[in-house]
C-alpha positions as CSV (number, residue, x, y, z in Angstrom):
1,X,0.0,0.0,0.0
2,X,2.9,2.4,0.7
3,X,4.2,2.0,-2.8
4,X,0.7,2.8,-4.3
5,X,0.5,6.0,-2.1
6,X,3.9,7.1,-3.2
7,X,3.1,6.5,-6.9
8,X,-0.3,8.3,-6.5
9,X,1.5,11.2,-4.9
10,X,3.9,11.5,-7.8
11,X,1.0,11.3,-10.2
12,X,-0.6,14.2,-8.4
13,X,2.6,16.2,-8.7
14,X,2.9,15.5,-12.4
15,X,-0.9,16.1,-13.0
16,X,-0.9,19.5,-11.4
17,X,2.3,20.7,-13.0
18,X,1.2,19.4,-16.4
19,X,-2.2,21.1,-16.1
20,X,-0.7,24.4,-15.1
21,X,1.9,24.2,-17.9
22,X,-0.7,23.3,-20.5
23,X,-2.8,26.3,-19.4
24,X,0.1,28.7,-19.4
25,X,1.1,27.7,-22.9
26,X,-2.5,27.9,-24.1
27,X,-2.6,24.2,-25.0
28,X,-5.7,23.7,-22.8
29,X,-8.2,26.1,-21.4
30,X,-9.2,26.2,-17.7
31,X,-12.8,25.7,-18.9
32,X,-11.8,22.4,-20.5
33,X,-13.1,19.5,-18.4
34,X,-9.8,17.6,-18.7
35,X,-8.0,20.6,-17.1
36,X,-10.3,20.2,-14.1
37,X,-10.1,16.4,-14.0
38,X,-6.3,16.6,-13.9
39,X,-6.5,19.2,-11.1
40,X,-8.9,17.1,-9.1
41,X,-7.0,13.8,-9.4
42,X,-3.7,15.6,-8.9
43,X,-5.0,17.2,-5.7
44,X,-6.4,14.0,-4.4
45,X,-3.1,12.2,-5.2
46,X,-1.1,14.8,-3.3
47,X,-3.6,15.0,-0.4
48,X,-3.4,11.2,0.0
49,X,0.4,11.3,0.1
50,X,0.3,14.2,2.5
51,X,-2.1,12.5,4.9
52,X,0.0,9.4,4.8
53,X,3.1,11.5,5.7
54,X,1.1,13.4,8.3
55,X,1.7,16.7,6.5
56,X,-1.8,17.9,7.2
57,X,-1.4,21.5,6.0
58,X,-0.5,20.3,2.5
59,X,-3.4,17.8,2.6
60,X,-5.9,20.6,3.4
61,X,-4.6,22.7,0.5
62,X,-4.9,19.8,-2.0
63,X,-8.3,18.7,-0.7
64,X,-9.5,22.3,-1.2
65,X,-7.8,22.3,-4.7
66,X,-9.8,19.2,-5.6
67,X,-13.1,20.7,-4.3
68,X,-12.5,23.8,-6.4
69,X,-12.0,21.6,-9.4
70,X,-15.3,19.7,-8.6
71,X,-17.2,23.0,-8.4
72,X,-15.7,24.1,-11.7
73,X,-16.8,20.9,-13.3
74,X,-20.3,21.4,-11.9
75,X,-20.3,24.9,-13.4
76,X,-19.3,23.5,-16.8
77,X,-22.0,20.9,-16.7
78,X,-24.8,23.1,-15.5
């Protein structure tokens, strides 16, 4: 289980950095659902790793990051 959490944490790091980079270089728009999905899953990955490592401040930021992404998806759908 530790290995999975570490890999999921690394996925989160890559997903958030990739999402930000794609937006900065105008490859993807923040209103694109994939932008939000990468942010949500990235935030969850980093939050999972942070909770495992007992870094609760980082976990809270990433949980909120994922919630903002979920709200953005709801705005896109509705």
